[in-house]
Structures are given as C-alpha cells and as structure tokens.
Backbone as a chain_set.jsonl record, in Angstrom:
{"seq": "XXXXXXXXXXXXXXXXXXXXXXXXXXXXXXXXXXXXXXXXXXXXXXXXXXXXXXXXXXXXXXXXXXXXXXXXXXXXXXXXXXXXXXXXXXXXXXXXXXXXXXXXXXXXXXXXXXXXXXXXXXXXXXXXXXXXXXXXXXXXXXXXXXXXXXXXXXXXXXXXXXXXXXXXXXXXXXXXXXXXXXXXXXX", "coords": {"N": [[94.422, 102.973, 117.398], [93.251, 100.514, 117.561], [92.329, 98.495, 115.703], [94.652, 97.728, 114.363], [96.27, 96.798, 116.486], [94.742, 94.612, 117.258], [95.105, 93.053, 114.954], [97.855, 92.498, 115.145], [97.811, 91.007, 117.522], [96.397, 88.796, 116.63], [98.266, 87.413, 115.196], [100.504, 87.15, 116.837], [100.657, 87.005, 120.268], [100.786, 89.93, 122.251], [101.959, 91.827, 125.033], [100.401, 94.15, 127.372], [102.298, 96.077, 127.976], [103.902, 96.096, 125.7], [102.048, 96.916, 123.791], [101.638, 99.5, 124.788], [104.228, 100.581, 124.39], [104.322, 100.582, 121.617], [102.134, 102.29, 121.003], [103.09, 104.672, 122.085], [105.028, 105.266, 120.287], [104.077, 105.984, 117.826], [102.46, 108.074, 115.342], [99.344, 109.315, 114.503], [98.006, 109.504, 111.235], [96.294, 110.885, 108.48], [95.514, 110.189, 105.144], [94.843, 111.199, 101.803], [93.191, 109.586, 99.008], [95.365, 108.081, 96.628], [97.764, 109.08, 97.611], [101.234, 109.171, 97.98], [102.927, 107.193, 100.124], [105.413, 106.074, 100.353], [108.281, 106.628, 98.465], [110.116, 105.693, 95.579], [113.677, 105.509, 95.308], [114.266, 107.248, 97.332], [114.932, 108.291, 100.717], [112.71, 107.369, 103.014], [112.136, 106.932, 105.664], [110.082, 106.054, 107.367], [107.563, 103.78, 108.585], [104.28, 102.404, 108.154], [101.413, 101.625, 109.935], [98.485, 100.255, 108.953], [95.366, 101.32, 109.688], [92.82, 101.918, 108.714], [91.694, 101.684, 105.434], [93.46, 101.269, 102.27], [96.445, 100.253, 100.575], [98.726, 100.173, 97.774], [101.632, 98.611, 96.507], [104.226, 99.314, 94.196], [106.389, 99.055, 91.315], [108.134, 101.043, 88.916], [108.592, 100.246, 85.688], [110.163, 100.611, 82.715], [108.597, 102.907, 82.327], [106.085, 102.012, 83.013], [103.685, 101.199, 85.508], [104.02, 98.583, 87.753], [102.24, 96.57, 89.713], [102.97, 95.232, 92.874], [102.031, 94.411, 95.369], [99.296, 94.498, 97.751], [97.933, 96.204, 100.573], [95.908, 96.165, 103.375], [93.673, 96.985, 106.089], [95.18, 96.417, 109.219], [97.661, 95.773, 108.268], [101.205, 96.348, 107.755], [103.196, 98.744, 106.147], [106.216, 99.465, 104.457], [109.53, 100.327, 103.33], [111.466, 97.667, 102.523], [114.083, 97.667, 101.644], [115.079, 100.002, 102.761], [114.572, 99.663, 105.564], [115.978, 97.276, 106.233], [118.438, 97.315, 104.866], [119.396, 99.862, 104.721], [119.178, 101.369, 102.428], [117.85, 103.431, 99.761], [114.357, 103.161, 98.923], [113.135, 100.785, 96.522], [110.681, 100.747, 95.467], [107.372, 102.166, 95.126], [104.794, 103.151, 97.41], [101.426, 103.681, 97.555], [98.326, 105.181, 98.577], [95.182, 103.648, 98.02], [92.674, 104.142, 98.789], [91.071, 106.606, 100.893], [92.982, 106.89, 103.787], [93.664, 105.904, 107.104], [96.412, 105.846, 109.04], [99.111, 104.767, 111.165], [102.071, 106.259, 111.757], [105.445, 105.293, 112.143], [108.776, 105.916, 113.008], [111.461, 104.515, 111.166], [113.895, 103.99, 112.459], [113.057, 103.839, 115.101], [111.304, 101.653, 114.961], [113.13, 99.61, 114.305], [114.622, 99.715, 116.654], [112.701, 98.836, 118.498], [112.276, 96.225, 117.507], [114.782, 95.184, 118.117], [114.859, 95.228, 120.883], [112.532, 94.215, 121.985], [111.14, 91.255, 122.42], [108.586, 90.236, 121.841], [107.633, 91.939, 119.774], [109.668, 91.487, 117.931], [109.221, 88.793, 117.332], [106.638, 88.973, 116.25], [107.273, 90.515, 113.987], [108.886, 88.651, 112.64], [106.964, 86.707, 112.019], [105.186, 88.132, 110.312], [106.88, 88.481, 108.181], [107.445, 85.851, 107.451], [104.892, 85.134, 106.544], [104.62, 86.933, 104.41], [106.716, 86.081, 102.752], [105.731, 83.563, 102.093], [103.415, 84.328, 100.662], [104.609, 85.672, 98.491], [106.095, 83.578, 97.365], [104.034, 81.796, 96.641], [102.669, 83.432, 94.799], [104.634, 83.748, 92.823], [104.919, 81.09, 91.95], [102.299, 80.655, 90.976], [102.201, 82.486, 88.842], [103.953, 81.275, 87.105], [102.821, 78.789, 86.599], [100.01, 78.75, 86.315], [97.098, 79.462, 84.318], [95.865, 82.628, 83.02], [93.185, 82.9, 83.787], [93.022, 81.036, 85.896], [94.858, 82.215, 87.676], [93.523, 84.591, 88.308], [91.219, 83.557, 89.539], [92.399, 82.295, 91.756], [93.449, 84.545, 93.041], [91.063, 85.924, 93.65], [89.981, 84.113, 95.464], [91.915, 84.092, 97.528], [92.071, 86.796, 98.271], [89.455, 88.203, 98.716], [88.307, 90.653, 99.653], [90.052, 92.573, 98.655], [89.584, 92.351, 95.914], [87.109, 93.602, 95.688], [87.681, 96.218, 96.334], [89.758, 97.366, 94.922], [90.951, 99.019, 91.993], [90.507, 97.511, 88.773], [92.677, 97.662, 86.968], [94.94, 97.625, 88.575], [94.815, 95.113, 89.747], [95.041, 93.51, 87.466], [97.666, 94.204, 86.685], [99.084, 93.238, 88.922], [98.601, 90.516, 88.626], [99.902, 90.028, 86.293], [98.694, 90.225, 83.804], [96.851, 91.596, 81.008], [94.642, 94.45, 81.147], [92.367, 94.305, 79.368], [92.258, 91.486, 79.091], [91.687, 90.666, 81.733], [89.202, 91.917, 82.058], [87.68, 90.483, 80.175], [87.773, 87.932, 81.355], [86.326, 88.395, 83.704], [83.829, 89.063, 82.664], [82.901, 86.665, 81.714], [81.936, 85.297, 83.824]], "CA": [[95.168, 101.834, 116.892], [92.654, 99.248, 118.01], [92.273, 97.449, 114.673], [95.999, 97.231, 114.101], [96.695, 96.003, 117.651], [94.022, 93.332, 117.136], [95.77, 92.289, 113.891], [99.103, 91.984, 115.711], [97.446, 89.966, 118.493], [95.94, 87.588, 115.928], [99.454, 86.706, 114.706], [101.403, 86.867, 117.946], [100.148, 87.742, 121.435], [101.702, 90.904, 122.841], [101.54, 92.294, 126.355], [99.961, 95.547, 127.486], [103.496, 96.918, 127.943], [104.31, 96.209, 124.299], [101.041, 97.785, 123.166], [101.932, 100.862, 125.217], [105.46, 101.016, 123.713], [103.941, 100.887, 120.228], [101.282, 103.48, 120.982], [103.928, 105.835, 122.379], [106.006, 105.426, 119.209], [103.426, 106.253, 116.538], [101.686, 109.293, 115.135], [98.201, 109.086, 113.613], [98.054, 110.288, 109.992], [95.236, 110.638, 107.498], [95.999, 110.447, 103.804], [93.825, 111.091, 100.76], [93.386, 108.576, 97.969], [96.492, 108.286, 95.698], [98.893, 109.732, 98.278], [102.419, 108.311, 98.063], [103.51, 107.052, 101.456], [106.817, 105.729, 100.149], [108.714, 106.949, 97.099], [111.336, 105.029, 95.144], [114.913, 106.285, 95.225], [114.293, 108.255, 98.399], [114.899, 107.83, 102.099], [111.374, 107.709, 103.503], [112.357, 106.942, 107.108], [108.887, 105.715, 108.156], [106.687, 102.652, 108.272], [102.894, 102.784, 108.419], [100.453, 100.608, 110.342], [97.226, 100.638, 108.315], [94.192, 101.143, 110.555], [91.649, 101.938, 107.829], [92.091, 102.038, 104.077], [94.229, 100.278, 101.529], [97.559, 100.747, 99.775], [99.345, 99.246, 96.837], [103.053, 98.816, 96.263], [104.507, 99.105, 92.777], [107.62, 99.504, 90.676], [107.964, 101.608, 87.581], [109.484, 99.547, 84.769], [109.979, 101.167, 81.366], [107.512, 103.877, 82.378], [104.824, 101.353, 83.356], [103.536, 100.806, 86.908], [103.818, 97.148, 87.96], [101.778, 96.376, 91.093], [103.616, 94.095, 93.526], [101.249, 93.933, 96.506], [98.251, 95.337, 98.328], [97.902, 96.12, 102.036], [94.708, 96.758, 103.956], [93.607, 97.125, 107.539], [95.967, 95.455, 109.992], [98.963, 95.541, 107.623], [102.26, 97.353, 107.901], [103.898, 98.988, 104.886], [107.499, 100.141, 104.607], [110.535, 99.909, 102.364], [112.378, 96.671, 103.078], [115.447, 98.109, 101.338], [115.459, 101.03, 103.733], [114.556, 99.132, 106.926], [116.975, 96.23, 106.481], [119.723, 97.498, 104.196], [119.798, 101.26, 104.767], [119.214, 101.888, 101.059], [116.562, 103.997, 99.343], [113.341, 102.226, 98.453], [113.069, 100.475, 95.091], [109.299, 100.794, 95.011], [106.451, 103.168, 95.642], [103.581, 102.701, 98.089], [100.443, 104.762, 97.544], [97.006, 104.823, 99.078], [94.135, 103.408, 97.019], [91.499, 104.749, 99.411], [91.431, 107.456, 102.035], [93.633, 105.959, 104.701], [94.126, 106.27, 108.442], [97.577, 105.016, 109.351], [99.956, 105.212, 112.265], [103.453, 106.326, 111.282], [106.518, 105.058, 113.103], [110.102, 106.102, 112.411], [112.13, 103.226, 110.963], [114.902, 103.748, 113.497], [112.329, 103.413, 116.304], [110.826, 100.292, 114.713], [114.298, 98.73, 114.462], [114.952, 99.677, 118.081], [111.716, 97.953, 119.139], [112.592, 94.851, 117.104], [116.011, 94.76, 118.783], [114.74, 95.205, 122.346], [111.248, 93.668, 122.42], [111.012, 89.929, 121.824], [107.235, 90.068, 121.291], [107.575, 92.603, 118.467], [110.589, 90.785, 117.03], [108.53, 87.586, 116.869], [105.573, 89.406, 115.348], [107.941, 90.882, 112.736], [109.278, 87.406, 111.974], [105.767, 86.047, 111.49], [104.668, 88.836, 109.126], [107.793, 88.219, 107.067], [107.179, 84.476, 107.012], [103.657, 85.157, 105.769], [104.887, 87.641, 103.157], [107.516, 85.187, 101.924], [104.82, 82.535, 101.577], [102.588, 84.962, 99.633], [105.457, 85.902, 97.314], [106.417, 82.275, 96.793], [102.807, 81.317, 95.994], [102.427, 84.294, 93.649], [105.623, 83.396, 91.802], [104.538, 79.775, 91.421], [101.078, 80.799, 90.192], [102.523, 83.169, 87.577], [104.667, 80.346, 86.231], [102.131, 77.514, 86.34], [98.567, 78.86, 86.116], [96.596, 80.327, 83.247], [95.368, 83.922, 83.504], [91.913, 82.644, 84.459], [93.304, 80.375, 87.176], [95.497, 83.197, 88.555], [92.483, 85.496, 88.803], [90.382, 82.796, 90.478], [93.18, 82.119, 92.99], [93.505, 85.864, 93.681], [89.733, 86.164, 94.232], [89.819, 83.226, 96.608], [92.835, 84.491, 98.591], [91.915, 88.203, 98.648], [88.134, 88.657, 98.252], [88.087, 92.063, 99.967], [90.862, 93.354, 97.723], [88.883, 92.34, 94.614], [85.997, 94.557, 95.731], [88.116, 97.571, 96.681], [90.903, 97.811, 94.134], [90.689, 99.135, 90.553], [90.896, 96.334, 87.994], [93.984, 97.81, 86.325], [95.97, 97.242, 89.537], [94.742, 93.656, 89.875], [95.623, 92.965, 86.23], [99.112, 94.392, 86.786], [99.575, 92.304, 89.939], [98.504, 89.153, 88.091], [100.731, 89.899, 85.094], [97.848, 90.102, 82.615], [96.375, 92.9, 80.548], [93.314, 94.846, 81.61], [91.334, 93.68, 78.525], [92.146, 90.057, 79.429], [90.97, 90.558, 83.006], [87.796, 92.298, 81.805], [87.037, 89.332, 79.503], [87.615, 86.859, 82.351], [85.254, 88.793, 84.616], [82.538, 89.082, 81.978], [82.496, 85.278, 81.473], [81.401, 84.698, 85.072]], "C": [[94.483, 100.507, 117.177], [92.645, 98.151, 116.95], [93.652, 96.862, 114.435], [96.517, 96.38, 115.258], [96.018, 94.635, 117.607], [94.681, 92.451, 116.072], [97.095, 91.712, 114.384], [98.789, 90.811, 116.634], [96.999, 88.673, 117.803], [97.119, 86.77, 115.398], [100.386, 86.281, 115.827], [100.933, 87.67, 119.156], [101.206, 88.686, 121.994], [101.088, 91.436, 124.139], [101.046, 93.736, 126.295], [101.154, 96.504, 127.429], [103.971, 97.134, 126.504], [103.328, 97.083, 123.534], [101.339, 99.236, 123.513], [103.19, 101.402, 124.515], [105.174, 101.371, 122.259], [103.147, 102.184, 120.161], [102.074, 104.759, 121.245], [104.887, 106.172, 121.23], [105.4, 105.86, 117.884], [102.71, 107.602, 116.548], [100.561, 108.971, 114.156], [98.289, 110.035, 112.42], [96.872, 109.904, 109.117], [95.76, 111.052, 106.134], [94.859, 110.336, 102.801], [94.156, 109.925, 99.819], [94.533, 109.027, 97.052], [97.642, 109.097, 96.3], [100.057, 108.742, 98.344], [102.982, 108.337, 99.481], [105.008, 106.826, 101.366], [107.151, 105.979, 98.691], [110.021, 106.228, 96.794], [112.477, 106.03, 95.085], [114.993, 107.418, 96.248], [114.415, 107.558, 99.751], [113.571, 108.295, 102.674], [111.326, 107.755, 105.024], [111.145, 106.592, 107.965], [108.261, 104.413, 107.678], [105.289, 103.073, 108.695], [102.072, 101.554, 108.779], [99.098, 101.062, 109.797], [96.063, 100.3, 109.251], [92.926, 101.069, 109.712], [92.124, 102.398, 106.463], [92.925, 100.948, 103.438], [95.33, 100.975, 100.73], [97.938, 99.715, 98.73], [100.812, 99.618, 96.705], [103.301, 98.544, 94.796], [105.883, 99.61, 92.405], [107.238, 100.229, 89.406], [109.033, 100.981, 86.708], [109.172, 100.041, 83.364], [108.769, 102.093, 81.303], [106.16, 103.303, 82.753], [104.814, 100.958, 84.829], [103.219, 99.318, 86.988], [103.479, 96.939, 89.43], [102.391, 95.111, 91.677], [102.843, 93.561, 94.725], [100.21, 94.964, 96.918], [98.31, 95.166, 99.842], [96.665, 96.85, 102.547], [94.813, 96.831, 105.462], [94.391, 96.004, 108.233], [97.334, 95.166, 109.403], [99.946, 96.639, 107.999], [102.925, 97.504, 106.537], [105.148, 99.812, 105.163], [108.399, 99.682, 103.472], [111.463, 98.903, 103.022], [113.824, 97.069, 102.815], [115.938, 99.09, 102.395], [115.56, 100.459, 105.15], [115.726, 98.18, 107.178], [118.359, 96.521, 105.926], [120.2, 98.947, 104.183], [119.913, 101.902, 103.398], [117.864, 102.493, 100.709], [115.628, 102.915, 98.794], [113.459, 101.994, 96.951], [111.637, 100.562, 94.573], [108.543, 101.933, 95.664], [105.355, 102.461, 96.426], [102.636, 103.889, 98.09], [99.108, 104.254, 98.059], [96.048, 104.634, 97.904], [92.842, 104.061, 97.481], [91.989, 105.785, 100.417], [91.905, 106.512, 103.137], [93.966, 106.628, 106.029], [95.255, 105.303, 108.765], [98.302, 105.61, 110.544], [101.404, 105.116, 111.792], [104.406, 106.078, 112.44], [107.84, 105.251, 112.369], [110.788, 104.737, 112.291], [113.181, 102.955, 112.03], [114.237, 103.318, 114.805], [111.807, 101.984, 116.14], [111.973, 99.294, 114.866], [114.705, 98.604, 115.917], [113.987, 98.752, 118.831], [111.965, 96.493, 118.768], [113.808, 94.318, 117.869], [115.841, 94.565, 120.291], [113.468, 94.544, 122.863], [111.006, 92.347, 121.694], [109.63, 89.706, 121.21], [107.137, 90.712, 119.904], [108.515, 91.948, 117.465], [109.924, 89.524, 116.477], [107.373, 87.92, 115.938], [106.173, 89.771, 113.984], [108.369, 89.651, 111.944], [108.073, 86.735, 111.325], [105.226, 86.792, 110.27], [105.588, 88.611, 107.929], [107.684, 86.783, 106.561], [105.947, 84.449, 106.112], [103.862, 85.844, 104.426], [105.735, 86.79, 102.22], [106.627, 84.114, 101.297], [103.937, 83.105, 100.468], [103.39, 85.182, 98.358], [105.789, 84.595, 96.604], [105.216, 81.721, 96.025], [102.526, 82.117, 94.72], [103.378, 83.95, 92.499], [105.266, 82.064, 91.143], [103.305, 79.887, 90.527], [101.341, 81.473, 88.853], [103.189, 82.225, 86.591], [103.839, 79.136, 85.816], [100.645, 77.634, 86.009], [98.236, 79.747, 84.924], [96.117, 81.647, 83.863], [94.074, 83.731, 84.285], [92.145, 82.025, 85.839], [93.98, 81.326, 88.162], [94.462, 84.138, 89.153], [91.596, 84.787, 89.82], [91.107, 82.591, 91.809], [93.257, 83.436, 93.757], [92.169, 86.174, 94.361], [89.532, 85.343, 95.504], [90.679, 83.681, 97.794], [92.537, 85.887, 99.134], [90.558, 88.76, 98.213], [87.865, 90.13, 98.519], [88.846, 92.959, 98.992], [90.17, 93.439, 96.366], [87.764, 93.372, 94.569], [86.464, 96.004, 95.863], [89.152, 98.177, 95.738], [90.519, 97.941, 92.655], [91.251, 97.937, 89.778], [92.275, 96.452, 87.374], [95.114, 97.413, 87.278], [95.988, 95.725, 89.741], [95.365, 93.006, 88.642], [97.145, 93.06, 86.279], [99.72, 93.397, 87.768], [99.614, 90.872, 89.399], [99.358, 88.942, 86.846], [99.917, 89.657, 83.839], [97.383, 91.499, 82.207], [94.992, 93.183, 81.106], [92.221, 94.268, 80.706], [91.151, 92.185, 78.817], [91.376, 89.877, 80.724], [89.498, 90.904, 82.827], [87.05, 91.142, 81.14], [86.787, 88.2, 80.502], [86.46, 87.165, 83.287], [83.895, 88.739, 83.943], [82.022, 87.677, 81.692], [81.877, 84.635, 82.7], [79.921, 84.86, 85.162]], "O": [[95.113, 99.459, 117.035], [92.924, 96.994, 117.262], [93.806, 95.646, 114.317], [97.142, 95.345, 115.028], [96.651, 93.617, 117.888], [94.803, 91.24, 116.26], [97.424, 90.567, 114.077], [99.416, 89.756, 116.546], [97.202, 87.582, 118.336], [96.986, 85.567, 115.176], [100.981, 85.204, 115.786], [100.822, 88.894, 119.076], [102.361, 88.306, 122.186], [99.869, 91.481, 124.303], [101.245, 94.442, 125.306], [101.041, 97.61, 126.9], [104.39, 98.233, 126.141], [103.738, 97.904, 122.714], [101.3, 100.106, 122.644], [103.21, 102.558, 124.093], [105.718, 102.341, 121.731], [103.45, 103.068, 119.36], [101.76, 105.811, 120.687], [105.485, 107.247, 121.215], [106.127, 106.082, 116.916], [102.405, 108.175, 117.594], [100.812, 108.41, 113.089], [98.605, 111.214, 112.572], [96.502, 108.733, 109.032], [96.365, 112.112, 105.978], [93.998, 109.466, 102.937], [95.254, 109.37, 99.846], [94.654, 110.211, 96.74], [98.406, 109.729, 95.57], [99.865, 107.589, 98.73], [103.449, 109.369, 99.964], [105.776, 107.319, 102.192], [106.402, 105.592, 97.794], [110.917, 106.158, 97.636], [112.28, 107.222, 94.849], [115.695, 108.409, 96.048], [114.049, 106.392, 99.904], [113.339, 109.497, 102.806], [110.563, 108.527, 105.604], [111.172, 106.811, 109.176], [108.415, 104.009, 106.525], [105.129, 103.991, 109.5], [102.034, 100.574, 108.036], [98.62, 102.141, 110.147], [95.819, 99.134, 109.559], [92.053, 100.242, 109.975], [92.862, 103.376, 106.346], [93.078, 99.855, 103.982], [95.179, 102.109, 100.276], [97.531, 98.555, 98.789], [101.182, 100.79, 96.782], [102.677, 97.661, 94.206], [106.463, 100.464, 93.075], [106.139, 100.045, 88.883], [110.228, 101.155, 86.946], [108.046, 99.903, 82.884], [108.008, 102.064, 80.336], [105.176, 104.041, 82.807], [105.807, 100.445, 85.345], [102.266, 98.846, 86.369], [104.336, 97.112, 90.297], [102.343, 94.047, 91.06], [102.976, 92.387, 95.07], [100.239, 96.122, 96.499], [98.692, 94.105, 100.336], [96.415, 98.003, 102.194], [95.901, 96.75, 106.033], [94.282, 94.828, 107.887], [98.097, 94.39, 109.978], [99.57, 97.703, 108.49], [103.187, 96.514, 105.853], [105.142, 100.728, 105.986], [108.061, 98.752, 102.74], [112.17, 99.239, 103.972], [114.696, 96.841, 103.654], [117.076, 99.007, 102.858], [116.526, 100.739, 105.86], [116.387, 98.265, 108.212], [119.354, 96.028, 106.458], [121.291, 99.234, 103.689], [120.655, 102.868, 103.221], [116.845, 102.117, 101.288], [116.073, 101.894, 98.271], [113.836, 102.895, 96.202], [111.408, 100.46, 93.368], [109.008, 102.566, 96.611], [105.024, 101.31, 96.142], [102.986, 104.971, 98.561], [98.803, 103.064, 97.988], [96.101, 105.372, 96.92], [92.018, 104.479, 96.668], [93.173, 105.833, 100.75], [91.299, 105.469, 103.381], [94.473, 107.749, 106.077], [95.066, 104.087, 108.761], [98.133, 106.781, 110.886], [101.896, 104.035, 111.47], [104.214, 106.572, 113.552], [107.998, 104.796, 111.236], [110.706, 103.91, 113.199], [113.344, 101.814, 112.461], [114.803, 102.511, 115.544], [111.863, 101.193, 117.082], [111.803, 98.247, 115.49], [115.087, 97.525, 116.371], [114.405, 97.98, 119.693], [111.874, 95.615, 119.627], [113.856, 93.14, 118.225], [116.6, 93.816, 120.907], [113.338, 94.332, 124.069], [110.704, 92.329, 120.5], [109.514, 89.058, 120.17], [106.618, 90.102, 118.97], [108.196, 91.862, 116.279], [110.05, 89.223, 115.29], [107.153, 87.226, 114.946], [105.639, 89.38, 112.946], [108.23, 89.614, 110.722], [108.164, 86.25, 110.197], [104.843, 86.156, 109.288], [105.124, 88.556, 106.79], [107.817, 86.536, 105.362], [105.954, 83.823, 105.052], [103.336, 85.388, 103.41], [105.495, 86.779, 101.013], [106.759, 83.799, 100.114], [103.727, 82.45, 99.447], [102.901, 84.906, 97.262], [105.764, 84.526, 95.375], [105.357, 81.237, 94.902], [102.185, 81.544, 93.685], [102.963, 83.873, 91.343], [105.309, 81.937, 89.919], [103.259, 79.292, 89.45], [100.768, 81.078, 87.838], [103.011, 82.357, 85.38], [104.122, 78.518, 84.79], [100.071, 76.69, 85.466], [98.988, 80.655, 84.572], [95.984, 81.759, 85.082], [93.891, 84.342, 85.338], [91.539, 82.442, 86.826], [93.709, 81.259, 89.361], [94.505, 84.45, 90.344], [91.26, 85.363, 90.855], [90.495, 82.701, 92.871], [93.143, 83.449, 94.982], [92.14, 86.63, 95.504], [88.981, 85.829, 96.491], [90.22, 83.657, 98.936], [92.727, 86.14, 100.324], [90.511, 89.699, 97.419], [87.25, 90.797, 97.686], [88.329, 93.988, 98.559], [90.173, 94.497, 95.737], [87.501, 93.954, 93.517], [85.715, 96.923, 95.535], [89.385, 99.386, 95.768], [89.836, 97.068, 92.118], [92.326, 97.426, 90.091], [92.983, 95.451, 87.258], [96.146, 96.914, 86.829], [97.054, 95.127, 89.889], [96.133, 92.053, 88.767], [97.837, 92.097, 85.949], [100.749, 92.785, 87.481], [100.544, 90.116, 89.682], [99.523, 87.81, 86.391], [100.368, 88.978, 82.917], [97.509, 92.456, 82.97], [94.263, 92.268, 81.49], [91.22, 93.776, 81.226], [90.03, 91.677, 78.794], [90.499, 89.017, 80.804], [88.636, 90.237, 83.399], [85.91, 90.853, 81.503], [85.721, 87.585, 80.498], [85.69, 86.267, 83.628], [82.902, 88.402, 84.589], [80.827, 87.502, 81.451], [81.344, 83.529, 82.613], [79.311, 84.42, 86.137]]}, "num_chains": 1, "name": "protein.A"}
C-alpha cells in the first residue's frame, strides 16, 4: 500500500496508528483490464484504493456508456450511493489497465470515518477535491468549445490522456470520437 499511503499523506497527514488501522482493514486484489469493480443496481459493499492501474466510472444511458470520471494511482473508488445512502450504485467502475487495488468493506470504511479523525478529514478533503473537479467539468461543458474542453482536460490530466482510450475521453468531454480525433490531428 505504499503508493496509496503516500497519496493520503500528500492530502492530509496521518499517523502510523492510522496507517496500521488501514493496512489491517484491506485485502490486496489484482484485476485484469476491463474488470468491473462496481456494478450499477447492485450492492457492491467494497471500496478500492488504487495502488497501480487505472479505472473509469460510467453510466449507461439509452444503451450508451457515458464516462463520468477516471481514477489512477492514489485514488479511491466506490459507490457514493452505497456508501452514503445505503442504495445500490447508479454507475459502473471498471479497470482500464491491469490494476492492483486494496479492497476495504464499506462498513469498515464508514467505521473508520466515524472513529478516526485523521481518516475523516482525509475523506472530507478528497470529497472537496472531487466536488471542485465536478464543478469545473460542469462549467467547462457549458462554456467551452470542444477544442477548449480537450485542451483543459490535457492540461489537468496529462497522464490520463496517455493511458486512456480516446473513446472514453470523448465520452467524458461530451464530444464524439470523430470530433476528438479531428482535434488531435490538428495539433
């Protein structure tokens, strides 16, 4: 878990005791590319700390996959509906690459949030950051051209641009794959 612990520490310092509580609560898992970690309309009961690899979250709307986010090393992925509201997930999360992750039961994660101020504060910070990303993404979709959205995405997430299939980036940006291909070929 060294990479993930380092990612937590970069957002909020945690003690050795908190690191130990986390390490005792997780199970290492390896997943192949295109493995669904979280399925919509199901109780998944787990969250995943990404140590190596990348995932994408998406909805299925009218039979089409709509990418909502990407998560790489140092990220945590889970169903917010399930963790906070006790409802089945509304979205899917699947691996884009072979992935090493540490699984934690949602009830254990909630218990740690309720009893460990360091982890509760870390959780607050990751949600603040995610809210900011969602807010920025929403604003960009409403105010920027397709070209400007792609340029902003490249600037904010350069590693993701190199690792993720273009069709997922196009979906995330709300543009067609042919449009994204044209934008890339003009560079």
